[in-house]
Backbone bond lengths (Angstrom), bond angles and torsions (degrees), N, CA, C in turn:
res aa  C-N    CA-C-N  psi(-1)  N-CA   C-N-CA  omega(-1)  CA-C   N-CA-C  phi
1 M - - - 1.446 - - 1.534 111.01 -
2 A 1.335 116.29 -34.04 1.459 120.27 179.70 1.526 110.50 -65.55
3 K 1.339 116.52 -37.43 1.467 120.19 178.76 1.523 110.93 -64.66
4 L 1.312 116.74 -37.80 1.460 120.64 178.24 1.533 110.08 -63.12
5 A 1.316 115.86 -40.11 1.471 120.04 177.88 1.525 110.30 -64.32
6 V 1.328 117.12 -38.67 1.469 121.07 178.27 1.528 109.68 -64.35
7 I 1.322 116.28 -44.90 1.469 120.93 -179.57 1.528 110.67 -61.36
8 V 1.315 116.29 -47.99 1.471 120.62 179.17 1.531 110.08 -62.74
9 G 1.318 116.73 -40.16 1.465 120.94 178.80 1.521 112.09 -62.31
10 Q 1.330 117.01 -39.87 1.460 120.35 178.81 1.529 111.26 -65.84
11 I 1.309 116.05 -40.84 1.471 119.55 178.22 1.526 110.55 -65.95
12 R 1.324 116.24 -44.56 1.477 119.92 179.90 1.528 111.32 -63.81
13 A 1.334 116.65 -40.06 1.468 119.94 178.85 1.526 110.20 -62.38
14 G 1.315 116.60 -41.71 1.463 120.07 177.48 1.516 112.24 -63.56
15 N 1.328 116.08 -43.12 1.472 119.98 178.57 1.526 111.33 -64.65
16 A 1.327 116.27 -39.25 1.470 120.26 178.50 1.527 110.40 -65.26
17 A 1.334 116.92 -39.10 1.465 120.35 178.76 1.527 110.59 -64.31
18 K 1.321 116.90 -39.56 1.465 119.72 177.90 1.519 110.67 -64.99
19 K 1.329 116.26 -43.38 1.465 120.13 179.74 1.533 110.33 -61.99
20 A 1.330 116.58 -42.12 1.469 120.43 178.33 1.527 110.60 -63.19
21 G 1.325 117.03 -40.49 1.461 120.59 177.28 1.514 112.00 -63.25
22 D 1.331 116.36 -40.41 1.466 120.55 178.24 1.526 111.43 -64.65
23 I 1.323 116.27 -41.15 1.470 120.59 179.36 1.524 110.08 -64.93
24 E 1.331 116.16 -45.68 1.467 119.83 178.96 1.527 110.39 -61.48
25 A 1.320 116.96 -42.06 1.465 120.91 179.58 1.526 110.94 -61.93
26 R 1.326 116.78 -42.46 1.464 120.80 179.48 1.531 110.61 -62.69
27 E 1.323 116.72 -43.32 1.466 120.32 179.45 1.530 111.11 -65.61
28 L 1.312 116.87 -39.13 1.461 120.06 178.50 1.531 111.08 -66.01
29 R 1.327 117.19 -38.49 1.468 119.37 177.09 1.530 110.74 -63.64
30 K 1.332 116.97 -37.57 1.472 120.09 176.21 1.526 109.98 -62.60
31 R 1.349 115.98 -43.87 1.464 119.79 179.37 1.519 111.50 -61.80
32 A 1.326 116.89 -36.87 1.464 120.06 178.31 1.527 110.18 -63.57
33 G 1.318 116.58 -41.83 1.460 120.30 177.93 1.517 112.30 -63.79
34 V 1.318 115.88 -40.06 1.468 120.50 178.06 1.524 109.82 -64.57
35 R 1.341 116.55 -40.79 1.468 119.76 -179.30 1.521 110.51 -63.48
36 R 1.322 116.28 -39.25 1.469 119.46 177.37 1.531 110.43 -63.65
37 A 1.325 116.49 -43.52 1.470 120.52 -179.59 1.525 110.96 -62.61
38 V 1.320 116.18 -42.19 1.466 120.05 178.35 1.527 109.80 -63.57
39 G 1.315 116.56 -40.36 1.463 120.50 178.40 1.517 112.17 -61.64
40 H 1.325 116.67 -39.86 1.465 119.88 177.65 1.525 110.70 -66.41
41 R 1.315 116.33 -37.79 1.471 119.62 177.74 1.527 110.37 -66.02
42 E 1.334 116.83 -42.24 1.468 120.65 177.87 1.531 110.76 -63.16
43 A 1.323 116.69 -39.67 1.464 120.54 178.58 1.528 110.70 -64.75
44 A 1.323 117.08 -39.98 1.466 120.57 177.88 1.527 110.64 -63.46
45 E 1.321 115.94 -38.30 1.471 120.02 177.96 1.529 110.62 -66.18
46 E 1.319 116.75 -40.38 1.470 120.17 176.66 1.526 110.50 -63.30
47 Q 1.327 116.95 -38.93 1.462 120.68 178.21 1.526 110.16 -63.39
48 R 1.315 116.20 -42.15 1.470 120.56 177.98 1.524 110.68 -62.33
49 N 1.329 116.89 -43.57 1.465 120.74 178.79 1.526 111.32 -63.01
50 A 1.324 116.92 -38.31 1.465 120.60 178.43 1.525 110.40 -64.60
51 E 1.318 116.54 -41.10 1.464 120.21 178.65 1.527 111.22 -65.89
52 L 1.328 116.77 -37.75 1.469 120.03 176.62 1.524 111.06 -65.29
53 A 1.327 116.90 -41.61 1.468 120.64 178.96 1.528 110.24 -63.72
54 Y 1.316 116.73 -41.35 1.465 121.31 178.15 1.527 110.18 -62.21
55 S 1.327 116.41 -44.60 1.462 121.18 -179.96 1.526 110.96 -63.06
56 R 1.318 115.38 -42.64 1.472 119.81 178.79 1.522 110.59 -63.71
57 A 1.308 116.78 -43.54 1.464 120.48 179.21 1.525 110.66 -62.70
58 L 1.306 116.74 -39.08 1.460 121.21 178.34 1.531 110.56 -63.88
59 S 1.327 116.47 -41.65 1.472 121.01 178.59 1.522 110.96 -64.00
60 I 1.316 116.02 -44.47 1.473 120.09 -179.48 1.525 110.21 -64.89
61 A 1.337 116.41 -41.79 1.464 119.78 179.34 1.526 110.56 -62.60
62 A 1.314 116.25 -42.22 1.468 119.97 179.90 1.523 110.76 -66.33
63 A 1.325 117.17 -39.57 1.467 120.95 -179.28 1.523 111.49 -67.92
64 S 1.317 116.75 -29.36 1.464 119.87 -178.49 1.519 111.82 -82.70
65 G 1.311 116.27 -9.61 1.460 119.63 179.58 1.520 112.89 93.78
66 A 1.309 117.57 -2.22 1.465 120.30 179.17 1.525 109.20 -75.40
67 G 1.293 116.28 144.81 1.459 120.87 178.04 1.523 110.77 -85.93
68 V 1.316 115.74 159.32 1.458 120.91 -179.47 1.525 110.65 -65.52
69 S 1.324 117.23 -26.21 1.459 120.57 -179.05 1.529 112.66 -91.68
70 D 1.318 117.65 1.77 1.467 121.73 177.16 1.533 108.50 -61.35
71 P 1.346 119.46 133.44 1.469 121.57 -175.90 1.532 114.21 -54.97
72 T 1.302 117.37 -38.34 1.467 119.92 179.44 1.524 110.75 -66.48
73 V 1.306 116.69 -42.06 1.465 121.61 179.61 1.529 110.04 -67.20
74 V 1.321 117.33 -41.89 1.464 121.06 178.70 1.524 110.17 -60.76
75 K 1.358 116.59 -44.12 1.466 120.19 179.05 1.527 110.65 -64.23
76 L 1.317 117.06 -41.70 1.463 120.79 178.64 1.529 110.84 -60.85
77 F 1.332 116.56 -44.40 1.467 119.77 179.19 1.531 111.32 -64.38
78 A 1.318 116.24 -40.13 1.470 119.90 178.69 1.526 110.68 -64.15
79 D 1.339 116.08 -41.40 1.468 119.92 178.40 1.529 111.11 -64.61
80 L 1.329 116.30 -42.27 1.465 120.00 178.14 1.529 111.10 -62.28
81 Q 1.327 116.55 -42.20 1.465 120.69 179.28 1.529 110.67 -63.72
82 A 1.324 116.54 -43.62 1.471 120.54 -179.76 1.524 110.83 -64.37
83 E 1.323 116.48 -42.98 1.470 120.36 179.12 1.527 110.76 -63.87
84 G 1.320 116.49 -42.68 1.465 120.02 178.26 1.515 112.03 -62.62
85 D 1.334 116.30 -44.91 1.471 119.91 178.11 1.523 111.03 -61.68
86 F 1.330 116.06 -41.97 1.464 120.33 179.39 1.523 110.95 -60.31
87 R 1.315 116.43 -45.44 1.469 120.04 -179.10 1.533 111.96 -65.12
88 V 1.314 116.66 -40.93 1.473 120.50 178.52 1.525 109.84 -62.25
89 L 1.320 116.14 -50.48 1.463 120.12 -177.98 1.526 111.83 -66.41
90 S 1.330 116.72 -33.34 1.472 119.83 177.49 1.523 110.75 -63.95
91 R 1.321 116.67 -43.31 1.475 120.05 178.53 1.524 110.93 -61.81
92 L 1.320 116.05 -42.85 1.465 119.96 179.27 1.528 111.20 -65.33
93 F 1.329 116.27 -41.16 1.466 120.26 -179.49 1.523 111.05 -64.07
94 V 1.320 116.58 -47.37 1.470 120.22 -179.15 1.527 110.41 -60.94
95 A 1.315 117.00 -44.21 1.470 120.45 -179.83 1.525 110.88 -63.09
96 E 1.319 117.24 -43.88 1.466 120.52 -179.57 1.527 110.65 -66.56
97 D 1.325 116.69 -40.74 1.464 120.39 178.92 1.531 110.81 -62.26
98 E 1.317 116.66 -45.10 1.467 120.11 178.51 1.534 110.93 -65.45
99 A 1.319 117.20 -40.30 1.470 120.67 179.10 1.525 110.75 -63.37
100 Q 1.318 117.21 -40.34 1.465 119.81 178.22 1.527 110.98 -65.71
101 G 1.330 117.04 -37.03 1.464 120.06 175.90 1.521 111.59 -63.20
102 I 1.312 116.53 -41.07 1.467 121.01 178.17 1.529 110.01 -66.22
103 E 1.327 116.91 -41.30 1.470 120.08 178.21 1.529 111.24 -63.95
104 Y 1.327 116.52 -35.98 1.467 119.51 176.91 1.528 109.76 -63.09
105 R 1.333 116.49 -44.33 1.471 119.58 177.37 1.527 110.57 -61.36
106 S 1.329 116.59 -33.75 1.464 121.02 176.74 1.526 110.61 -62.46
107 E 1.320 116.19 -46.03 1.468 120.02 178.59 1.522 111.03 -62.77
108 V 1.324 116.38 -40.46 1.470 120.44 179.24 1.525 110.17 -62.68
109 A 1.325 117.16 -43.84 1.471 120.55 179.82 1.523 110.85 -61.86
110 Q 1.312 116.48 -40.84 1.463 119.90 -179.80 1.530 110.88 -67.40
111 R 1.319 116.66 -43.15 1.472 119.91 178.99 1.523 111.36 -66.35
112 E 1.317 115.41 -37.39 1.467 119.13 177.86 1.527 110.43 -63.47
113 G 1.316 117.04 -41.20 1.466 120.57 177.47 1.518 111.94 -61.64
114 R 1.335 115.89 -42.99 1.472 119.16 178.00 1.527 111.09 -64.37
115 A 1.330 116.06 -40.27 1.468 119.56 179.57 1.525 111.01 -64.79
116 R 1.318 116.71 -39.71 1.471 119.51 178.65 1.529 111.42 -67.31
117 R 1.326 116.01 -35.14 1.468 118.43 176.18 1.529 109.94 -63.79
118 R 1.336 116.40 -45.04 1.469 119.55 177.95 1.522 111.23 -62.05
119 L 1.328 116.04 -39.16 1.462 119.83 177.81 1.525 110.25 -60.82
120 G 1.327 117.02 -42.74 1.468 120.75 177.42 1.516 111.59 -61.92
121 Q 1.329 116.25 -40.73 1.466 119.87 179.18 1.529 111.12 -66.40
122 F 1.334 116.14 -43.61 1.468 119.40 179.47 1.524 111.62 -67.09
123 S 1.330 116.24 -36.74 1.466 119.55 177.00 1.521 110.37 -64.13
124 A 1.325 116.08 -42.06 1.467 120.04 178.44 1.527 110.40 -64.06
125 L 1.322 116.76 -42.50 1.460 120.71 178.55 1.524 110.83 -63.50
126 S 1.321 115.73 -42.95 1.468 120.19 178.72 1.523 111.14 -62.04
127 T 1.314 116.41 -42.50 1.467 120.65 178.24 1.525 110.36 -63.54
128 A 1.328 116.63 -42.37 1.467 120.40 -179.96 1.524 111.23 -64.73
129 V 1.328 117.05 -42.78 1.468 120.65 179.10 1.519 110.25 -65.28
130 S 1.323 115.99 -43.00 1.468 120.29 178.58 1.529 110.58 -60.57
131 F 1.312 115.77 -43.63 1.467 120.61 179.02 1.530 110.56 -63.75
132 A 1.333 116.49 -42.40 1.468 120.73 -179.26 1.523 111.04 -65.35
133 E 1.330 116.60 -39.24 1.467 119.54 178.84 1.520 111.35 -66.65
134 K 1.319 114.80 -37.91 1.462 119.20 -176.48 1.528 111.79 -74.81
135 Y 1.340 115.62 -41.48 1.466 119.02 -173.22 1.529 113.49 -115.38
136 G 1.336 117.28 -5.81 1.451 120.88 -172.87 1.448 115.03 -71.97
């Protein structure tokens, strides 16, 4: 009877490990989604800052008497636009890269849970076979 309890315990431990892996994976997937959302918010903030910088540059150019079509002003606006785009895309890239890393950890947790469940099943089978050989 004690061997039966050991066998059942090994199976239950494996099932519990799989369930824990599934829960961890689900939580990690949620974190990945949150990281993406935060990245989009950061990118929107960078876009707003770029627009403010452009507006400020336009005001300064107008106050100095330079025209919008002046080559120096055009180059400055192009540089500001490029810098703003770079910052927006950088925020999005970093957020997506981090989210993918979190999702990878989610997959690992889920696979680890499945492997532990299989280990519990094989341990239970091994115990049962050992018991059968000894007492069968």
